[in-house]
matplotlib code that plots the C-alpha trace (Angstrom):
import matplotlib.pyplot as plt

x = [0.0, 1.2, 1.2, -0.7, 1.6, 0.2, 2.2, 5.3, 3.6, 4.1, 1.0, 1.0, 0.8, -2.1, -3.9, -3.5, -5.9, -4.6, -4.6, -8.1, -8.9, -12.5, -14.3, -14.8, -16.3, -18.9, -18.4, -17.2, -13.9, -13.2, -11.6, -7.9, -6.5, -5.7, -5.3, -8.7, -7.3, -6.1, -3.3, -4.4, -4.9, -1.8, 0.4, -1.2, -0.3, 3.3, 3.7, 2.4, 4.9, 7.7, 6.8, 6.5, 10.2, 11.4, 13.7, 11.5, 13.7, 16.5, 16.8, 16.5, 19.9, 21.1, 17.5, 17.0, 20.0, 18.4, 15.2, 17.2, 19.0, 15.7, 14.1, 17.2, 16.7, 13.0, 13.3, 16.5, 18.3, 20.1, 23.9, 25.3, 22.1, 21.4, 18.2, 17.0, 14.0, 11.3, 8.5, 6.1, 6.7, 5.4, 8.7, 10.8, 8.8, 9.5, 13.2, 13.5, 12.1, 14.4, 17.4, 16.6, 15.7, 18.0, 17.2, 14.7, 14.2, 10.9, 9.0, 6.9, 4.3, 1.3, -2.2, -4.4, -1.8, -0.8, -1.3, 1.9, 4.1, 2.6, 2.4, 6.0, 7.0, 4.9, 6.1, 9.7, 9.2, 9.7, 7.6, 5.2, 4.4, 1.4, 0.9, -2.6, -3.1, -5.0, -8.8, -8.0, -5.7, -2.6, 0.6, 0.5, 4.0, 4.3, 3.0, 5.3, 8.4, 7.5, 7.1, 10.3, 12.2, 10.8, 11.2, 14.0, 12.5, 14.8, 12.3, 9.8, 7.4, 5.9, 3.5, 3.4, 0.5, -1.0, -3.2, -6.2, -6.5, -4.9, -3.3, 0.2, 1.6, 3.4, 7.0, 8.4, 6.9, 8.5, 11.9, 11.8, 10.9, 13.8, 16.2, 14.9, 15.5, 19.0, 19.8, 19.4, 20.4, 17.0, 15.9, 13.0, 11.2, 9.1, 6.5, 5.5, 3.2, 0.8, 3.4, 1.9, -1.1, 0.6, 1.7, 4.9, 7.6, 10.2, 12.8, 13.1, 14.0, 16.6, 18.1, 18.2, 19.4, 21.3, 23.1, 19.9, 18.3, 21.3, 19.3, 16.1, 14.9, 12.2, 9.9, 7.8, 5.8, 4.7, 1.4, -0.3, 1.7, -0.6, 1.1, -0.6, -0.5, 3.2, 4.5, 7.5, 8.5, 11.7, 13.6, 16.0, 18.6, 22.2, 24.3, 25.9, 22.6, 20.7, 23.6, 23.2, 19.5, 19.9, 22.0, 18.7, 16.8, 16.1, 17.9, 15.7, 13.0, 11.8, 10.7, 11.9, 8.3, 7.7, 10.9, 10.2, 6.7, 8.0, 10.7, 8.0, 5.8, 8.7, 9.4, 5.8, 5.7, 3.9, 0.8, 0.8, 1.4, -1.7, -3.7, -2.5, -3.5, -7.0, -7.2, -6.3, -9.0, -11.5, -10.5, -11.4, -14.8, -15.5, -14.6, -16.9, -19.8, -19.3, -19.4, -22.8, -24.3, -26.2, -24.5, -21.2, -17.9, -15.1, -11.5, -8.8, -6.8, -3.4, -3.8, -6.0, -8.5, -10.9, -11.8, -15.4, -17.4, -21.0, -23.9, -23.6, -20.5, -21.7, -25.2, -23.7, -21.1, -23.8, -26.0, -23.2, -22.3, -25.9, -25.7, -22.5, -20.0, -17.2, -15.4, -13.4, -15.1, -12.3, -14.7, -13.4, -9.7, -9.2, -11.4, -10.5, -12.1, -15.5, -18.2, -15.5, -15.3, -12.3, -13.2, -10.8, -11.0, -12.2, -13.0, -15.5, -18.3, -17.3, -17.3, -20.7, -22.0, -20.5, -22.2, -25.6, -25.2, -24.2, -27.3, -29.5, -27.6, -27.8]
y = [0.0, 3.5, 6.1, 9.4, 12.0, 14.6, 12.9, 14.7, 18.1, 19.7, 19.2, 22.9, 23.8, 21.4, 23.0, 26.5, 28.5, 29.9, 33.7, 34.4, 36.8, 37.7, 37.2, 40.8, 40.0, 42.6, 44.4, 47.9, 46.7, 48.5, 45.6, 45.5, 49.1, 49.4, 52.7, 53.0, 55.1, 53.5, 55.0, 57.7, 56.1, 57.8, 56.4, 53.0, 53.0, 54.2, 51.5, 48.8, 49.8, 49.8, 46.4, 45.0, 45.8, 44.0, 41.0, 38.5, 35.7, 36.8, 36.6, 40.0, 41.8, 45.4, 46.7, 45.6, 47.7, 50.6, 50.1, 50.1, 53.3, 54.9, 54.0, 55.2, 58.6, 58.6, 58.1, 60.2, 57.2, 58.3, 58.1, 54.8, 53.0, 50.4, 49.2, 45.8, 44.6, 42.1, 40.5, 42.7, 43.4, 39.9, 38.4, 40.8, 39.8, 36.1, 36.7, 38.6, 35.6, 33.3, 35.5, 35.6, 32.0, 31.1, 28.7, 30.4, 33.5, 35.3, 38.0, 40.6, 43.0, 44.9, 43.4, 43.9, 44.2, 42.8, 39.1, 38.3, 39.1, 36.2, 33.9, 34.4, 33.5, 30.4, 29.2, 29.7, 28.0, 31.1, 32.1, 35.0, 37.4, 39.7, 42.7, 44.1, 47.8, 50.0, 50.4, 53.6, 51.6, 53.2, 51.3, 50.0, 51.1, 49.4, 46.1, 46.4, 47.1, 44.3, 41.8, 43.0, 42.5, 39.1, 37.7, 39.8, 39.4, 39.2, 41.4, 44.0, 45.1, 48.6, 49.4, 53.1, 53.6, 50.4, 48.0, 47.7, 50.6, 53.1, 55.3, 56.5, 56.1, 58.4, 59.0, 59.3, 55.9, 54.4, 55.9, 54.3, 50.9, 51.3, 52.0, 49.0, 46.7, 48.1, 47.0, 43.3, 43.5, 43.2, 44.6, 47.1, 47.0, 50.1, 49.0, 52.0, 50.3, 53.3, 56.0, 57.8, 58.7, 59.5, 62.8, 61.4, 58.9, 57.3, 57.7, 61.3, 60.1, 57.6, 60.5, 62.8, 60.3, 57.5, 56.2, 55.8, 53.9, 51.7, 48.6, 49.9, 48.6, 50.5, 48.7, 50.1, 48.8, 50.2, 48.4, 51.4, 53.8, 52.4, 49.2, 46.5, 44.1, 44.7, 43.2, 45.4, 45.9, 47.4, 47.7, 50.4, 50.1, 50.2, 48.9, 46.0, 44.9, 44.9, 43.1, 40.2, 39.9, 40.3, 37.1, 35.2, 36.8, 34.2, 35.0, 36.9, 37.5, 40.6, 40.0, 42.2, 43.2, 44.2, 46.1, 48.0, 48.8, 50.2, 52.2, 53.6, 54.6, 56.3, 58.3, 59.5, 59.8, 63.1, 61.3, 58.9, 61.8, 63.5, 60.3, 60.0, 63.6, 62.9, 59.8, 61.9, 64.5, 61.7, 60.2, 63.4, 63.6, 59.9, 60.3, 63.3, 61.4, 58.3, 60.4, 61.7, 58.2, 57.0, 54.3, 54.5, 55.4, 56.1, 56.1, 58.6, 57.5, 58.2, 55.5, 54.8, 53.0, 53.8, 51.6, 52.0, 50.4, 49.7, 48.2, 44.8, 44.1, 40.9, 42.3, 45.5, 43.6, 41.4, 44.4, 46.2, 43.0, 42.6, 46.1, 45.4, 46.9, 44.7, 45.8, 43.9, 42.5, 42.6, 42.2, 38.7, 39.3, 40.6, 41.4, 45.1, 45.1, 43.9, 45.1, 46.8, 47.0, 48.2, 50.4, 51.3, 54.9, 54.7, 57.2, 59.9, 57.9, 54.7, 56.5, 58.0, 54.5, 53.2, 55.9, 55.3, 51.5, 52.0, 54.1, 51.3, 48.5, 50.3]
z = [0.0, -0.8, 2.0, 1.9, 0.2, 2.5, 5.3, 4.2, 4.7, 8.1, 10.4, 11.3, 7.6, 7.1, 10.0, 8.6, 6.4, 3.1, 2.8, 1.6, -1.3, -1.7, -5.0, -6.3, -9.7, -10.5, -7.2, -6.2, -4.8, -1.5, 0.5, -0.3, 0.0, -3.7, -5.5, -7.4, -10.2, -13.4, -15.5, -18.0, -21.5, -23.0, -20.2, -20.7, -24.3, -23.5, -20.9, -23.2, -25.9, -23.4, -21.9, -25.5, -26.0, -22.8, -23.4, -21.7, -23.0, -20.7, -17.0, -15.2, -15.3, -15.1, -15.2, -11.6, -10.6, -12.5, -10.4, -7.2, -8.2, -9.2, -5.9, -4.0, -5.7, -5.1, -1.3, -1.0, 0.4, 3.7, 3.7, 4.8, 3.9, 1.2, -0.5, -1.4, -3.5, -2.7, -4.6, -2.6, 1.1, 1.9, 0.5, 2.6, 5.7, 4.9, 4.3, 7.6, 9.5, 7.6, 8.4, 12.1, 12.6, 15.5, 18.3, 20.6, 18.4, 18.3, 16.4, 18.2, 16.9, 18.2, 17.6, 15.7, 12.9, 9.5, 9.5, 7.6, 10.6, 12.6, 9.5, 8.6, 12.2, 12.2, 8.8, 9.8, 13.2, 15.3, 18.3, 17.6, 20.4, 19.9, 22.2, 22.2, 21.4, 23.8, 23.4, 21.5, 19.1, 20.5, 21.3, 24.9, 25.7, 29.2, 27.7, 24.7, 26.8, 29.2, 26.3, 24.7, 28.0, 28.5, 25.0, 23.5, 20.0, 17.0, 15.2, 16.4, 13.7, 13.9, 11.1, 10.4, 9.8, 11.1, 9.2, 9.9, 12.3, 9.8, 12.5, 13.2, 16.7, 19.1, 17.8, 21.4, 22.2, 19.1, 20.0, 23.4, 21.9, 19.4, 22.4, 24.2, 21.2, 20.8, 24.4, 23.5, 19.8, 18.2, 14.9, 14.6, 11.3, 10.4, 7.9, 5.8, 3.3, 3.4, 3.3, 0.2, 2.4, 5.6, 7.1, 8.6, 7.6, 9.9, 7.1, 8.2, 11.7, 10.2, 8.2, 11.2, 13.8, 12.0, 15.0, 17.1, 14.1, 13.1, 13.9, 12.2, 8.9, 6.9, 4.5, 1.8, -1.2, -4.6, -4.1, -2.4, -4.6, -7.4, -8.5, -6.5, -9.5, -10.0, -6.7, -5.8, -2.2, -0.9, 2.3, 3.5, 6.3, 7.3, 4.4, 6.4, 7.7, 4.4, 2.7, 5.0, 4.5, 0.7, 0.7, 1.3, -1.6, -4.4, -7.6, -10.1, -7.5, -9.4, -13.0, -15.9, -16.6, -13.0, -12.9, -16.1, -14.9, -11.7, -13.5, -15.7, -12.7, -11.0, -14.1, -13.9, -10.1, -10.4, -11.7, -8.8, -6.4, -7.7, -7.3, -3.7, -3.0, -4.4, -2.2, 0.8, -0.1, -0.6, 2.8, 4.5, 2.8, 3.6, 7.2, 7.5, 5.7, 7.9, 11.1, 10.1, 9.9, 13.0, 14.9, 12.9, 14.5, 12.1, 13.4, 12.3, 9.3, 7.9, 5.2, 2.2, 4.4, 7.1, 10.1, 11.2, 14.0, 13.2, 15.2, 13.5, 11.4, 9.7, 8.9, 7.5, 5.5, 4.0, 3.3, 1.4, -0.5, -1.6, -3.0, -4.9, -2.5, -1.2, 2.0, 4.6, 7.7, 10.3, 13.3, 14.1, 13.6, 17.2, 20.1, 19.8, 16.3, 17.4, 14.9, 12.8, 9.0, 7.0, 4.1, 1.3, 0.1, -3.5, -6.3, -5.6, -7.2, -5.4, -2.0, -2.8, -3.6, -0.4, 1.8, 0.1, 0.6, 4.2, 4.9, 3.5, 5.3, 8.6]

ax = plt.figure().add_subplot(projection="3d")
ax.plot(x, y, z, "-o")
ax.set_aspect("equal")
plt.show()
């Protein structure tokens, strides 16, 4: 008798749920924090012509270095820092877990937060330590410090702004957490996935105080910039530190088509900056409209999403979906998110449809 081939798959993997992507066919898609604006037609044509000329029969080569150089200029890379590319931020998170997988190592992050921090730890066999936020979705500094002192995590993740709460955290609190991590040699990873919509960036802190941030890595993605389908993430940090993590990057992890697309977007960064500005303006209008709805509590946002608490999250989610509006029901992700929905900021017409559908659903 032959044995079940699933026996070779780790039991914890078999017990996991795959990352779920909701079916958005025919829906107004406001569930995944995507930039809702397409490229203008003339840029679509120009990009198509450019991608058609890419040598897809060759492995990625110097064009990847061109992209790294362009991103370094785009972020005004601080002196003494280096930049590495990932196939989205998800790959960078996985590589960090792989790099820090030593006996007894752990990864720490506030909760609720981005699910990939915990998933990367689990898949790599590291302990994950989640520290609940306060009821106001702020960092619980005493609890964070206590957990850091107890576990001395190899990596402490700080999303800035956070997902799904969409808020920035107190800079002085973050500085004290960074000092704490330095005391036991841990890394702090500032995840700035939503930087285009935020009023602050930790990169300014790294630039102003390099010594204090020598063990800090900063991640960003072009997904929220407007290229969610292109899968480009990048990480910035002290050159010696980034070089070690870069050793784990699979060869040719960024395709020539993705790299060319990203280079094209950076050459037209002004277009994407205008889109980000419009999203920020729409966010303010959406927050105002949500605050006027009875029984709805919107929370402050520095991202392209808004977290809202409603009287009944599942009923409201179902009501929106029945009207062709797809949002994210996060109410069961963490007790702090009870009856909460996460709404992506869409186009003016999409946001208007969302408000009308919410009024009906409520």
